[in-house]
C-alpha positions, 0 to 999 in steps of 0.5 A, a space after each residue: 416673767 411672762 414675756 415670750 423669750 426666744 420668740 422674737 422676730 422671725 429671721 430668714 432669707 427672702 426675695 428682695 421683691 418681698 422685703 419691703 418693711 422688713 429689717 435688714 439682718 446683715 449689712 449689704 453692699 449694694 453698688 455704691 451704697 452700704 445698707 446697714 444691719 437694722 435698716 428697715 427696707 423701703 422702696 428706695 433701699 429695695 431699688 438699690 438692692 435690685 440695681 446692684 443685682 442682689 436677689 435675696 437678703 436675710 431679714 427679720 420681721 417684727 412679730 406682734 409685741 416686738 419693738 424695734 431696737 432704736 425705738 426701744 433704746 429711745 424709750 429707755 433713755 427717756 425714762 432716765 431724762 430729768 435725773 441730771 441726765 441728757 442723751 444722744 439720739 439712738 443708733 443701732 439700738 444704743 443710746 448714750 447718756 450724759 451728765 447734764 451738769 458737773 457733779 457726782 454720778 450715782 448708780 445703785 449696783 443692785 438696781 443696775 443688776 436688777 435692770 440687767 436681769 429683766 431681759 438679756 436683750 436689754 443692757 445698761 452699763 454705767 460709770 461706777 457709783 460716786 464717779 465725779 463727772 463734768 458737764 457733758 461726760 458720758 455716764 452710761 449707755 443703754 443697748 438693745 442687743 438684737 434688732 428688736 425687743 419684746 414690748 413686755 420686757 421693755 415695759 418692765 425695764 422702763 418701770 424699773 428705771 422709774 421705780 428705782 430712780 436710778 
């Protein structure tokens, strides 16, 4: 594979005043507000940090070619839609997939294993092949492990879904 393993997103401690647009690396209590890991810092969240007397935060900055976790999870979930699958909105890099109708859930283990071998940052877990499901039952979940994923790996994973027909 030709993508840049290990060169994802730069992490470090920086002054809150320089953190606009960066992605929060750890959840932080800022006064009465809890800012969650993965939050893209903006003027509102920075004001909360400053008001709470917090001077530095650990953040990640996307590198060229990186895709943030929720965007990546949503793209992968979209590749499954229309195959009897519907999905929830992405949160913290995770998207849950649900059966659109009652029936038999099919998952080819070799294709699932192939998908999971594309990049360690991208994972897919599902019910066993031939599971009986009801309408609205959760059948699978997609998770982006870090706060961002390389776009080349994301593209390969989307192609694997459409080629496989999972």
